[in-house]
RORO-562180 format. One line per 10 residues: number of its first residue (from 1); for each residue x, y, z of N, C-alpha, C. Coordinates in steps of 0.05 Angstrom, whole numbers, padded with zeros to 5 digits. Example, Ala and Ser with C-alpha at 12.3 -4.5 7.8 and 13.67 -1.06 7.14 Angstrom:
% RORO-562180
1> 00264:-00114:00156:00246:-00090:00156:00264:-00066:00156 | 00257:-00045:00142:00273:-00021:00143:00258:00001:00157
% end
This chain:
% RORO-562180
1> 02318:02741:02250:02298:02721:02248:02268:02733:02255 | 02248:02733:02248:02226:02748:02250:02218:02731:02282 | 02195:02737:02285:02186:02729:02312:02166:02703:02310 | 02153:02705:02289:02137:02682:02282:02155:02657:02266 | 02181:02662:02263:02200:02631:02258:02207:02628:02287 | 02210:02639:02306:02222:02625:02328:02195:02613:02343 | 02170:02615:02336:02149:02601:02350:02147:02569:02335 | 02155:02552:02353:02153:02521:02339:02126:02506:02329 | 02108:02521:02345:02081:02510:02331:02072:02535:02308 | 02080:02553:02307:02076:02564:02275:02098:02551:02250
11> 02117:02543:02259:02138:02522:02241:02125:02506:02232 | 02115:02484:02260:02098:02461:02246:02082:02470:02228 | 02066:02482:02232:02041:02493:02209:02044:02494:02183 | 02062:02515:02181:02079:02524:02164:02092:02498:02143 | 02111:02478:02159:02122:02450:02144:02099:02430:02150 | 02077:02428:02160:02061:02406:02155:02065:02397:02178 | 02085:02390:02191:02092:02366:02210:02074:02369:02233 | 02057:02390:02235:02030:02390:02255:02003:02384:02246 | 02002:02372:02218:01976:02362:02205:01966:02346:02227 | 01941:02347:02239:01926:02327:02252:01915:02301:02234
21> 01919:02284:02242:01910:02247:02233:01900:02241:02261 | 01874:02241:02250:01854:02214:02258:01846:02196:02244 | 01828:02176:02259:01824:02152:02247:01840:02131:02249 | 01840:02114:02229:01862:02089:02222:01887:02099:02218 | 01902:02127:02200:01922:02132:02198:01938:02135:02217 | 01931:02141:02248:01941:02152:02272:01943:02137:02285 | 01944:02095:02282:01948:02080:02286:01972:02067:02275 | 01977:02083:02252:02002:02070:02237:02018:02089:02224 | 02024:02119:02230:02039:02133:02222:02047:02137:02260 | 02079:02133:02246:02086:02138:02274:02103:02166:02282
31> 02110:02171:02261:02130:02198:02258:02131:02222:02228 | 02126:02242:02229:02133:02254:02213:02160:02283:02221 | 02172:02284:02193:02193:02302:02189:02191:02325:02169 | 02199:02335:02178:02204:02366:02155:02227:02367:02138 | 02239:02365:02118:02257:02379:02110:02267:02409:02101 | 02242:02428:02111:02238:02448:02098:02245:02469:02122 | 02246:02459:02143:02248:02474:02170:02272:02488:02160 | 02283:02517:02166:02295:02531:02160:02302:02543:02130 | 02285:02536:02113:02293:02533:02086:02273:02560:02079 | 02289:02573:02064:02277:02597:02054:02255:02591:02029
41> 02264:02577:02011:02248:02556:01990:02229:02532:01994 | 02204:02531:01991:02196:02509:01995:02203:02490:01970 | 02210:02465:01971:02208:02451:01949:02198:02422:01950 | 02190:02404:01931:02175:02381:01939:02203:02361:01944 | 02197:02338:01958:02202:02313:01971:02205:02295:01955 | 02226:02295:01928:02231:02295:01906:02240:02252:01911 | 02254:02248:01919:02267:02218:01927:02269:02213:01954 | 02273:02190:01967:02276:02188:01994:02292:02162:01990 | 02317:02154:02011:02330:02130:01993:02336:02126:02028 | 02335:02099:02037:02345:02097:02063:02369:02081:02060
51> 02394:02075:02076:02420:02064:02085:02419:02059:02104 | 02434:02033:02105:02443:02016:02127:02469:02002:02130 | 02488:02014:02139:02517:02002:02135:02516:01974:02152 | 02525:01959:02132:02529:01935:02155:02552:01933:02177 | 02567:01943:02169:02599:01944:02190:02589:01966:02217 | 02579:01984:02216:02573:02000:02230:02545:01996:02243 | 02535:01996:02221:02502:01988:02231:02494:02023:02233 | 02499:02034:02216:02493:02060:02219:02477:02067:02204 | 02445:02077:02208:02428:02074:02185:02416:02105:02186 | 02413:02118:02153:02412:02145:02154:02380:02143:02136
61> 02366:02167:02135:02351:02171:02113:02359:02195:02098 | 02366:02190:02068:02374:02210:02059:02333:02230:02034 | 02347:02251:02035:02318:02257:02028:02334:02281:02004 | 02321:02283:01980:02331:02298:01953:02306:02320:01955 | 02318:02348:01964:02296:02376:01968:02313:02397:01943 | 02295:02405:01941:02302:02422:01913:02333:02409:01900 | 02359:02432:01900:02378:02421:01902:02399:02413:01920 | 02385:02409:01947:02401:02395:01967:02390:02372:01977 | 02424:02359:01987:02407:02322:01998:02409:02327:02023 | 02388:02322:02040:02384:02331:02064:02390:02298:02083
71> 02406:02294:02104:02405:02266:02109:02396:02267:02139 | 02378:02244:02152:02373:02246:02176:02382:02221:02183 | 02384:02222:02216:02392:02202:02232:02370:02181:02233 | 02367:02155:02232:02336:02141:02232:02345:02132:02264 | 02361:02137:02279:02364:02133:02301:02352:02153:02323 | 02354:02179:02318:02352:02203:02333:02329:02223:02320 | 02327:02213:02294:02314:02235:02275:02315:02260:02265 | 02346:02274:02273:02362:02292:02277:02369:02291:02244 | 02356:02316:02240:02380:02323:02212:02407:02331:02216 | 02418:02325:02197:02446:02327:02193:02444:02365:02183
81> 02466:02374:02207:02465:02398:02189:02478:02419:02170 | 02492:02400:02162:02506:02405:02135:02496:02386:02113 | 02482:02410:02095:02469:02397:02072:02488:02392:02046 | 02485:02370:02031:02504:02366:02000:02483:02384:01983 | 02497:02408:01975:02488:02417:01953:02498:02414:01922 | 02473:02408:01906:02483:02410:01882:02481:02420:01864 | 02489:02433:01825:02484:02445:01820:02459:02454:01796 | 02443:02430:01805:02410:02440:01797:02391:02416:01817 | 02369:02423:01810:02349:02409:01819:02355:02379:01816 | 02358:02362:01841:02358:02330:01843:02334:02327:01826
91> 02328:02305:01805:02303:02286:01800:02308:02264:01804 | 02334:02253:01811:02334:02223:01815:02351:02212:01837 | 02352:02197:01846:02376:02174:01864:02370:02146:01861 | 02397:02137:01869:02401:02100:01867:02417:02096:01882 | 02413:02076:01900:02439:02066:01913:02454:02041:01902 | 02471:02034:01895:02485:02017:01884:02487:01987:01916 | 02507:01970:01896:02515:01946:01922:02538:01957:01941 | 02544:01976:01933:02567:01979:01948:02557:02010:01964 | 02540:02013:01973:02523:02035:01991:02538:02062:01978 | 02541:02067:01954:02536:02089:01938:02521:02100:01922
101> 02515:02128:01933:02490:02140:01927:02486:02153:01905 | 02477:02141:01877:02487:02155:01849:02465:02179:01853 | 02462:02205:01847:02448:02230:01841:02447:02248:01820 | 02425:02249:01808:02419:02255:01781:02405:02286:01783 | 02408:02307:01770:02398:02329:01764:02389:02332:01733 | 02378:02358:01737:02353:02359:01715:02372:02370:01691 | 02397:02380:01705:02402:02387:01672:02429:02368:01657 | 02428:02352:01684:02443:02326:01666:02470:02313:01681 | 02478:02330:01706:02494:02319:01719:02494:02298:01736 | 02513:02274:01735:02514:02258:01748:02532:02255:01771
111> 02531:02249:01798:02546:02247:01820:02548:02222:01844 | 02569:02216:01846:02567:02194:01865:02580:02205:01895 | 02559:02198:01918:02564:02207:01934:02570:02178:01956 | 02596:02180:01982:02600:02162:01995:02572:02164:02021 | 02551:02147:02031:02535:02148:02043:02546:02148:02072 | 02574:02131:02075:02591:02131:02094:02602:02157:02104 | 02616:02170:02091:02628:02193:02096:02612:02219:02089 | 02584:02212:02077:02577:02231:02062:02590:02256:02053 | 02601:02245:02029:02616:02266:02015:02608:02255:01982 | 02620:02278:01974:02612:02265:01938:02639:02262:01931
121> 02638:02228:01922:02667:02220:01908:02670:02233:01876 | 02653:02230:01866:02661:02244:01832:02638:02253:01824 | 02645:02264:01804:02622:02281:01784:02628:02267:01756 | 02608:02250:01746:02614:02240:01720:02607:02257:01689 | 02620:02241:01676:02610:02268:01650:02592:02259:01634 | 02568:02268:01633:02553:02256:01617:02545:02274:01584 | 02530:02264:01568:02528:02282:01557:02488:02283:01550 | 02483:02288:01581:02454:02288:01575:02439:02329:01584 | 02465:02345:01577:02452:02368:01583:02437:02386:01570 | 02428:02371:01547:02401:02387:01532:02379:02367:01538
131> 02379:02349:01545:02355:02332:01552:02346:02324:01575 | 02367:02326:01595:02363:02323:01624:02365:02295:01629 | 02373:02289:01663:02359:02262:01668:02333:02262:01676 | 02322:02244:01669:02291:02244:01681:02291:02217:01704 | 02306:02190:01691:02307:02169:01721:02328:02157:01717 | 02330:02135:01741:02355:02119:01750:02351:02097:01751 | 02362:02077:01750:02362:02051:01764:02383:02029:01767 | 02383:02016:01788:02406:01993:01795:02405:01968:01785 | 02417:01957:01762:02410:01929:01764:02428:01910:01782 | 02417:01900:01797:02440:01888:01819:02440:01852:01807
141> 02435:01844:01785:02444:01825:01779:02465:01828:01764 | 02472:01854:01752:02494:01852:01735:02518:01877:01741 | 02505:01888:01766:02526:01905:01785:02531:01930:01765 | 02500:01946:01744:02506:01963:01732:02488:01988:01737 | 02492:02014:01740:02471:02037:01743:02456:02047:01710 | 02437:02047:01712:02425:02054:01684:02408:02082:01693 | 02419:02098:01671:02414:02124:01671:02394:02133:01648 | 02368:02147:01649:02355:02152:01621:02351:02177:01624 | 02345:02187:01598:02342:02219:01591:02314:02216:01580 | 02305:02246:01559:02280:02246:01549:02281:02240:01529
151> 02297:02239:01517:02293:02225:01485:02301:02197:01489 | 02303:02182:01499:02299:02156:01500:02324:02141:01503 | 02344:02158:01506:02377:02142:01508:02374:02132:01539 | 02389:02113:01543:02386:02096:01566:02424:02093:01569 | 02439:02096:01590:02473:02092:01589:02474:02074:01615 | 02486:02055:01604:02492:02037:01627:02521:02040:01636 | 02529:02040:01654:02541:02043:01682:02558:02024:01693 | 02588:02018:01692:02593:01996:01717:02597:01999:01740 | 02588:01999:01757:02572:02007:01788:02596:02003:01799 | 02624:01987:01796:02647:01983:01804:02668:02005:01799
161> 02676:02010:01770:02686:02029:01768:02676:02057:01754 | 02656:02064:01755:02641:02091:01748:02650:02088:01716 | 02654:02071:01706:02652:02084:01671:02632:02074:01655 | 02630:02086:01640:02599:02082:01625:02604:02068:01605 | 02592:02051:01597:02595:02016:01581:02580:02029:01556 | 02558:02029:01549:02544:02036:01521:02518:02051:01533 | 02514:02053:01505:02479:02061:01509:02462:02055:01498 | 02439:02055:01504:02416:02042:01495:02392:02065:01481 | 02394:02062:01455:02376:02082:01452:02348:02066:01434 | 02321:02073:01451:02301:02051:01466:02282:02049:01433
171> 02276:02078:01423:02256:02068:01399:02278:02060:01380 | 02297:02061:01372:02306:02053:01351:02315:02021:01353 | 02310:02009:01377:02308:01980:01375:02287:01974:01377 | 02259:01993:01377:02235:01980:01375:02229:01985:01348 | 02243:02001:01329:02236:02007:01299:02245:01984:01286 | 02277:01977:01297:02293:01949:01287:02271:01936:01283 | 02265:01925:01304:02246:01903:01310:02228:01901:01292 | 02206:01916:01297:02184:01920:01281:02187:01919:01260 | 02212:01935:01238:02209:01936:01211:02218:01904:01201 | 02235:01888:01215:02242:01857:01211:02215:01843:01211
181> 02200:01856:01223:02170:01836:01230:02155:01847:01205 | 02153:01869:01205:02134:01873:01181:02145:01854:01155 | 02174:01855:01146:02182:01841:01132:02183:01811:01125 | 02179:01803:01154:02171:01768:01159:02145:01758:01146 | 02121:01783:01163:02099:01781:01152:02099:01780:01127 | 02099:01794:01110:02100:01798:01083:02114:01776:01069 | 02127:01758:01071:02140:01736:01065:02131:01708:01067 | 02122:01711:01098:02110:01680:01107:02084:01678:01103 | 02072:01704:01115:02038:01706:01114:02025:01684:01096 | 02003:01665:01105:01991:01653:01089:01952:01660:01100
191> 01940:01663:01081:01909:01673:01086:01895:01641:01081 | 01874:01638:01100:01863:01618:01096:01833:01623:01094 | 01821:01606:01070:01793:01614:01063:01775:01596:01076 | 01745:01610:01092:01733:01591:01112:01710:01592:01090 | 01705:01610:01073:01686:01607:01058:01691:01605:01025 | 01705:01589:01020:01715:01582:00981:01686:01589:00967 | 01700:01597:00943:01679:01608:00919:01663:01577:00912 | 01645:01585:00904:01628:01558:00896:01649:01541:00871 | 01657:01557:00861:01670:01542:00838:01691:01526:00843 | 01705:01529:00864:01723:01516:00881:01711:01492:00896
201> 01687:01491:00903:01680:01481:00917:01664:01455:00905 | 01673:01455:00884:01664:01427:00865:01667:01401:00873 | 01657:01383:00883:01667:01354:00884:01690:01362:00914 | 01685:01382:00923:01694:01386:00951:01675:01383:00977 | 01686:01383:00999:01674:01384:01024:01667:01423:01031 | 01647:01433:01037:01638:01458:01038:01653:01469:01064 | 01662:01453:01077:01670:01456:01104:01701:01449:01106 | 01715:01453:01083:01746:01443:01078:01759:01470:01071 | 01780:01465:01093:01793:01502:01088:01816:01502:01062 | 01828:01521:01044:01838:01521:01027:01861:01543:01034
211> 01882:01547:01029:01906:01563:01039:01914:01568:01009 | 01926:01594:01008:01938:01620:00988:01956:01626:00992 | 01977:01637:00977:01995:01660:00993:01985:01686:00977 | 01993:01706:00992:01983:01737:00991:01985:01747:00966 | 01989:01730:00940:02002:01750:00915:01981:01740:00901 | 01963:01717:00907:01943:01705:00891:01917:01734:00889 | 01912:01721:00860:01885:01745:00857:01858:01734:00858 | 01856:01709:00869:01825:01692:00868:01808:01713:00888 | 01783:01715:00885:01762:01724:00899:01763:01709:00930 | 01762:01733:00946:01766:01722:00973:01738:01737:00998
221> 01720:01720:01002:01700:01727:01018:01712:01733:01051 | 01718:01708:01060:01727:01717:01093:01759:01706:01094 | 01768:01718:01107:01800:01708:01113:01806:01694:01139 | 01819:01678:01143:01825:01671:01171:01861:01677:01175 | 01859:01698:01184:01892:01700:01188:01905:01692:01210 | 01927:01685:01201:01939:01668:01219:01951:01680:01244 | 01957:01666:01262:01961:01683:01296:01985:01692:01293 | 02010:01691:01271:02027:01704:01270:02025:01734:01260 | 02001:01744:01251:01990:01766:01242:01978:01773:01269 | 01964:01769:01288:01951:01773:01316:01966:01775:01332
231> 01997:01772:01331:02013:01765:01355:02016:01788:01374 | 02021:01788:01391:02021:01807:01418:02039:01824:01418 | 02061:01820:01391:02092:01834:01389:02081:01855:01377 | 02055:01852:01359:02053:01878:01349:02034:01901:01363 | 02053:01920:01362:02038:01940:01386:02015:01952:01372 | 01996:01962:01386:01977:01978:01389:01970:02008:01380 | 01999:02015:01384:01998:02043:01380:02034:02044:01366 | 02042:02065:01350:02063:02070:01335:02077:02093:01352 | 02100:02083:01364:02111:02104:01384:02126:02130:01357 | 02134:02146:01376:02147:02168:01355:02162:02185:01371
241> 02186:02192:01350:02213:02191:01362:02217:02226:01373 | 02186:02239:01384:02179:02253:01395:02172:02254:01429 | 02167:02226:01428:02149:02213:01455:02180:02214:01474 | 02171:02227:01499:02188:02227:01528:02185:02202:01538 | 02215:02195:01549:02212:02173:01561:02213:02184:01596 | 02202:02175:01617:02188:02186:01635:02205:02166:01653 | 02208:02143:01655:02215:02125:01679:02225:02106:01676 | 02244:02088:01684:02254:02062:01671:02257:02048:01702 | 02250:02011:01699:02259:01989:01723:02267:01972:01706 | 02288:01959:01719:02294:01933:01721:02283:01906:01731
251> 02272:01885:01710:02260:01872:01737:02282:01841:01717 | 02295:01824:01741:02307:01803:01724:02337:01811:01702 | 02318:01799:01673:02333:01806:01657:02319:01823:01638 | 02299:01837:01644:02281:01855:01628:02279:01878:01638 | 02283:01898:01623:02278:01929:01630:02260:01951:01619 | 02244:01951:01635:02218:01971:01627:02223:02000:01629 | 02221:02006:01599:02227:02040:01595:02190:02048:01587 | 02189:02069:01608:02154:02086:01604:02159:02106:01598 | 02146:02111:01573:02138:02131:01563:02113:02144:01568 | 02111:02171:01569:02088:02181:01587:02070:02188:01558
261> 02066:02173:01537:02041:02177:01522:02032:02147:01514 | 02029:02139:01543:02013:02114:01548:02017:02086:01542 | 02053:02080:01538:02061:02060:01528:02086:02058:01547 | 02089:02023:01551:02121:02015:01559:02132:02001:01540 | 02152:02000:01533:02171:01986:01526:02189:01966:01534 | 02188:01938:01533:02199:01915:01545:02230:01906:01521 | 02246:01912:01538:02278:01899:01528:02274:01877:01550 | 02294:01858:01531:02307:01822:01545:02338:01838:01544 | 02352:01838:01559:02378:01822:01559:02390:01803:01553 | 02394:01792:01524:02397:01770:01506:02423:01758:01523
271> 02445:01780:01526:02469:01769:01534:02484:01791:01552 | 02511:01791:01565:02520:01817:01579:02520:01843:01560 | 02518:01842:01534:02524:01868:01534:02504:01880:01506 | 02470:01860:01504:02456:01867:01480:02432:01863:01495 | 02412:01887:01490:02391:01895:01506:02376:01888:01467 | 02349:01876:01470:02335:01864:01453:02303:01883:01458 | 02289:01886:01432:02265:01895:01439:02255:01861:01440 | 02232:01862:01467:02207:01839:01468:02183:01844:01462 | 02172:01874:01473:02141:01873:01469:02135:01911:01480 | 02111:01914:01470:02105:01938:01471:02082:01934:01492
281> 02076:01948:01518:02050:01946:01531:02037:01977:01527 | 02008:01978:01523:01997:01998:01517:01970:02001:01533 | 01964:02022:01550:01945:02021:01572:01927:02049:01551 | 01934:02055:01528:01907:02065:01514:01886:02057:01526 | 01855:02076:01519:01829:02064:01522:01819:02070:01506 | 01821:02093:01493:01810:02099:01464:01828:02112:01451 | 01816:02108:01423:01832:02122:01408:01839:02157:01406 | 01867:02163:01408:01865:02197:01405:01863:02207:01433 | 01862:02190:01459:01866:02200:01477:01888:02216:01489 | 01897:02230:01505:01918:02243:01515:01930:02240:01543
291> 01914:02224:01553:01917:02220:01584:01940:02201:01591 | 01968:02215:01602:01994:02204:01603:01998:02184:01625 | 02010:02166:01633:02015:02151:01651:02030:02159:01672 | 02021:02156:01698:02026:02170:01722:02047:02159:01733 | 02049:02126:01733:02070:02111:01747:02066:02082:01742 | 02086:02066:01756:02089:02042:01747:02112:02023:01756 | 02102:02004:01766:02116:01983:01785:02117:01953:01779 | 02150:01941:01773:02138:01916:01772:02145:01899:01790 | 02132:01883:01797:02140:01859:01827:02130:01836:01828 | 02141:01816:01835:02124:01795:01843:02108:01776:01812
301> 02122:01784:01793:02113:01766:01768:02087:01788:01765 | 02076:01817:01767:02066:01835:01759:02071:01850:01751 | 02060:01876:01733:02063:01898:01716:02036:01914:01732 | 02038:01937:01747:02017:01954:01754:02027:01974:01742 | 02016:01986:01723:02015:02015:01711:01979:02029:01722 | 01988:02055:01729:01967:02077:01740:01960:02093:01722 | 01940:02107:01706:01947:02124:01686:01914:02139:01693 | 01911:02158:01700:01882:02169:01703:01881:02160:01723 | 01850:02150:01733:01841:02144:01755:01843:02110:01752 | 01853:02097:01736:01855:02062:01736:01870:02058:01732
311> 01880:02035:01743:01900:02018:01750:01906:01995:01739 | 01914:01989:01715:01921:01963:01692:01941:01946:01716 | 01938:01930:01718:01950:01900:01721:01962:01880:01702 | 01984:01878:01690:01990:01851:01677:02007:01841:01684 | 02005:01814:01672:02024:01791:01675:02058:01793:01668 | 02068:01785:01686:02109:01780:01676:02110:01751:01686 | 02113:01740:01663:02125:01718:01673:02149:01715:01660 | 02170:01736:01654:02199:01732:01645:02199:01707:01621 | 02179:01702:01609:02188:01679:01589:02178:01687:01562 | 02184:01679:01540:02185:01684:01518:02150:01673:01500
321> 02135:01668:01524:02111:01655:01522:02094:01679:01506 | 02073:01675:01490:02060:01689:01484:02044:01715:01501 | 02035:01691:01518:02012:01698:01544:02032:01713:01564 | 02050:01723:01563:02077:01733:01583:02070:01757:01592 | 02042:01780:01580:02043:01804:01584:02013:01811:01579 | 01992:01786:01590:01972:01790:01584:01957:01806:01604 | 01931:01820:01601:01922:01840:01622:01903:01816:01639 | 01907:01825:01671:01897:01812:01687:01884:01830:01701 | 01877:01850:01703:01857:01865:01710:01855:01897:01706 | 01835:01908:01704:01833:01936:01700:01818:01946:01732
331> 01823:01966:01747:01810:01976:01763:01812:01995:01772 | 01790:02010:01780:01783:02038:01782:01804:02044:01814 | 01809:02086:01821:01819:02095:01841:01797:02113:01841 | 01778:02116:01865:01763:02140:01858:01773:02170:01860 | 01775:02185:01836:01783:02214:01834:01804:02221:01843 | 01828:02201:01836:01849:02198:01849:01872:02192:01827 | 01900:02198:01823:01922:02186:01807:01943:02177:01820 | 01952:02154:01823:01966:02151:01838:01997:02155:01825 | 02014:02169:01824:02038:02187:01815:02065:02170:01824 | 02063:02151:01843:02084:02140:01848:02076:02111:01863
341> 02098:02087:01860:02087:02059:01875:02111:02037:01878 | 02107:02033:01903:02122:02008:01911:02116:01979:01914 | 02124:01960:01911:02122:01938:01910:02139:01930:01938 | 02131:01914:01958:02137:01915:01982:02121:01886:01997 | 02141:01867:01998:02125:01847:02019:02102:01836:02012 | 02095:01834:01994:02073:01824:01978:02051:01837:01974 | 02052:01867:01974:02028:01889:01968:02042:01903:01950 | 02031:01922:01948:02035:01945:01930:02023:01976:01946 | 02050:01981:01953:02042:02014:01963:02036:02035:01940 | 02025:02054:01945:02019:02076:01929:02014:02107:01941
351> 02032:02126:01928:02027:02151:01935:02010:02168:01912 | 01985:02183:01922:01966:02189:01909:01967:02231:01901 | 01964:02230:01877:01961:02258:01873:01943:02278:01894 | 01924:02267:01905:01914:02285:01932:01915:02272:01957 | 01949:02266:01958:01964:02257:01987:01957:02240:02003 | 01946:02221:01990:01937:02193:02005:01946:02173:01993 | 01956:02152:02018:01972:02130:02011:01958:02106:02011 | 01960:02087:01997:01944:02061:01996:01957:02034:01994 | 01947:02013:02003:01960:01995:02006:01944:01975:01988 | 01950:01968:01963:01934:01945:01953:01942:01913:01959
361> 01923:01891:01948:01931:01866:01950:01940:01865:01927 | 01953:01840:01927:01968:01825:01894:01946:01805:01891 | 01939:01789:01906:01918:01769:01896:01888:01775:01885 | 01875:01792:01898:01859:01800:01884:01854:01834:01868 | 01873:01841:01880:01879:01869:01866:01855:01891:01883 | 01853:01890:01909:01836:01904:01917:01842:01923:01927 | 01840:01943:01936:01848:01968:01955:01846:01961:01977 | 01859:01953:01999:01856:01942:02029:01854:01970:02043 | 01876:01992:02049:01873:02011:02067:01887:02027:02051 | 01872:02057:02065:01877:02076:02058:01875:02102:02082
371> 01908:02113:02073:01918:02133:02096:01931:02156:02083 | 01905:02175:02101:01911:02202:02087:01928:02220:02108 | 01952:02227:02101:01974:02234:02123:01984:02261:02111 | 01991:02267:02078:01990:02294:02068:01974:02313:02064 | 01977:02338:02056:01972:02360:02044:01970:02368:02021 | 01988:02351:02005:01995:02351:01976:02000:02324:01963 | 02015:02326:01943:02010:02301:01927:02039:02291:01933 | 02034:02253:01945:02056:02243:01945:02072:02230:01937 | 02102:02245:01928:02118:02244:01906:02139:02221:01905 | 02143:02212:01932:02160:02181:01932:02160:02170:01954
381> 02160:02140:01956:02161:02118:01976:02182:02104:01967 | 02191:02096:02002:02214:02086:02001:02213:02059:02029 | 02218:02038:02030:02221:02025:02050:02242:02022:02068 | 02238:02026:02095:02265:02021:02116:02261:02005:02141 | 02280:01991:02134:02290:01969:02158:02268:01945:02165 | 02257:01947:02140:02238:01921:02138:02211:01922:02163 | 02204:01940:02165:02189:01955:02184:02174:01976:02176 | 02179:01997:02167:02170:02018:02157:02174:02026:02118 | 02147:02048:02108:02146:02056:02089:02155:02085:02095 | 02165:02102:02078:02169:02121:02081:02152:02142:02050
391> 02140:02154:02059:02130:02179:02035:02142:02201:02038 | 02143:02216:02018:02151:02247:02009:02133:02257:01997 | 02129:02286:02004:02106:02302:01995:02105:02324:01975 | 02094:02335:01963:02105:02355:01940:02103:02378:01956 | 02108:02409:01942:02120:02430:01963:02095:02439:01979 | 02074:02434:01970:02052:02451:01997:02055:02437:02021 | 02061:02416:02014:02073:02400:02046:02097:02395:02053 | 02114:02387:02038:02140:02380:02045:02148:02364:02064 | 02134:02350:02078:02134:02333:02094:02147:02311:02090 | 02154:02289:02103:02161:02251:02102:02149:02246:02132
401> 02132:02224:02116:02112:02212:02139:02128:02182:02134 | 02122:02176:02162:02138:02142:02160:02118:02124:02177 | 02105:02105:02163:02081:02088:02172:02093:02068:02176 | 02079:02049:02193:02091:02021:02202:02078:01999:02175 | 02093:01986:02172:02096:01971:02149:02078:01940:02147 | 02063:01938:02137:02047:01907:02132:02066:01893:02135 | 02051:01876:02155:02070:01853:02169:02046:01821:02158 | 02064:01798:02162:02040:01776:02161:02036:01774:02191 | 02020:01751:02194:02015:01739:02229:02044:01730:02233 | 02057:01710:02218:02074:01696:02230:02099:01720:02234
411> 02107:01729:02215:02131:01757:02220:02117:01770:02241 | 02094:01784:02248:02092:01801:02271:02098:01778:02298 | 02089:01757:02300:02091:01739:02333:02127:01743:02330 | 02143:01745:02315:02169:01745:02312:02181:01769:02317 | 02164:01792:02312:02180:01814:02313:02165:01833:02331 | 02145:01813:02352:02124:01836:02376:02148:01855:02390 | 02174:01845:02400:02180:01851:02415:02204:01875:02404 | 02206:01877:02381:02218:01904:02371:02201:01930:02371 | 02215:01950:02382:02196:01972:02393:02201:01992:02367 | 02183:02014:02365:02188:02030:02341:02211:02056:02357
421> 02231:02056:02341:02248:02078:02352:02231:02108:02358 | 02233:02121:02374:02226:02148:02375:02194:02154:02369 | 02180:02128:02371:02151:02128:02363:02125:02141:02387 | 02113:02156:02369:02102:02169:02387:02075:02155:02391 | 02072:02132:02370:02043:02112:02374:02056:02088:02372 | 02047:02073:02392:02060:02043:02398:02044:02024:02390 | 02018:02028:02375:02002:02000:02366:02025:01999:02339 | 02014:01972:02334:02021:01959:02309:02002:01958:02289 | 02000:01958:02265:01981:01959:02248:01982:01938:02231 | 01968:01918:02229:01966:01890:02214:01947:01881:02188
431> 01959:01877:02172:01939:01867:02151:01955:01835:02147 | 01931:01819:02138:01932:01795:02135:01955:01784:02121 | 01959:01763:02119:01987:01751:02111:01978:01764:02081 | 02015:01756:02064:02009:01767:02038:01999:01754:02018 | 01985:01759:01990:01967:01743:01979:01988:01728:01960 | 01971:01705:01960:01990:01681:01953:01994:01683:01921 | 02005:01711:01905:02014:01711:01882:02036:01704:01869 | 02032:01697:01847:02054:01676:01831:02084:01693:01833 | 02103:01676:01845:02123:01686:01857:02130:01699:01887 | 02109:01695:01895:02109:01703:01926:02101:01680:01944
441> 02110:01668:01965:02104:01646:01981:02108:01654:02010 | 02076:01651:02032:02086:01662:02053:02118:01653:02076 | 02135:01672:02080:02156:01658:02098:02149:01663:02121 | 02164:01633:02141:02159:01642:02159:02185:01647:02180 | 02210:01655:02163:02234:01664:02175:02231:01694:02164 | 02232:01711:02180:02236:01747:02168:02258:01739:02145 | 02284:01725:02151:02307:01733:02126:02297:01719:02102 | 02278:01708:02104:02272:01696:02082:02254:01724:02063 | 02239:01746:02081:02229:01763:02065:02236:01768:02038 | 02225:01778:02018:02240:01785:01995:02250:01821:02001
451> 02261:01826:01986:02274:01861:01987:02259:01876:01965 | 02251:01897:01974:02238:01909:01963:02246:01922:01935 | 02230:01923:01910:02248:01942:01886:02237:01978:01895 | 02268:01987:01885:02273:02021:01885:02256:02026:01862 | 02234:02052:01866:02215:02062:01847:02223:02090:01839 | 02237:02089:01812:02253:02120:01807:02234:02136:01790
% end
């Protein structure tokens, strides 16, 4: 071992744990961890998962670092010396209802890890070798794990017995629904004359409207297309079989599949075994642009989509109403891209390409706070202990930052006696109470706070 590797100061500079934080972030940042210590290669912190077993109350922070899975003890912040190694780069992780950690690799392997014994229980057989696994999600309502690859195939797994249930081909569902709609429009659509011809107005009011079927050959000056032709179910862009699926998220009975080519397909679970196409959301700003979607999150009846330096916020009512996916707001982020987002206790936390962590309000969609704690892009976010938000950065920084969570005044008054474990900074950062967004009300008891949604 070289002499420079024995120096704690040199090692902290190399791993990023010795970065100087000044101003507001210093009062919020409670601790920094470095999974790259004693590693010959530097990798991005791609995924972070917090676990706490109800029987033992033993808490751990799981970190995907290259092809290794590293575990930190939350009480002492000491890393377990025994890493779990996998055959290829870990791309995504997800925790199910039985505290089993599902781990996917870039070459398609799927593993189930027992978070209590810290051992790999099983490797499940998949057919994703060619397209690789891109994203994973847990459907808590139906106790299912969903894994997706780049070609748009989503596999549903029973989280209890680890058996595959069936596959969903997202674009096939879209094409099937779209073709049916086109046939319906051709057979049922009616056209309405706003300015009838003079020959047809003899003896009639000039303001009277007439209707006729599309097969008519009579001359038309102006047409009033019925609402069925301008329905929001008609997409603004046409998906291609070559489009790559980037990430998925479940929200109640809805499944959001985000394609990198600036659109999100929404599927609805009509019964326990059937997904149907419901909507296509496009955030294309102008025809022919090639700016991909960086991240998205569905939380508290809102869909936040980050593309370029602009955030688009949509309404998500989980109904079949025509206004269910209306655009609420577009707001810019100055010279930065949001590459990961987390909905948590009435706020949107976001990690950026420039290494910043942002906190947004959900009532007025304004940026409330900015924390600069990383020297490289923030790849992932997760919540911990209802008191912290944890961020992981890319390979030029390879650090984990632990931030104090946004808390309401009521919650803060009840938790003021709770101390931060092993924190170097003892002050508490308070934001105003969570915005009065649809589906979110201020709670007086801590136990009533909604649990966060995992972003993968």
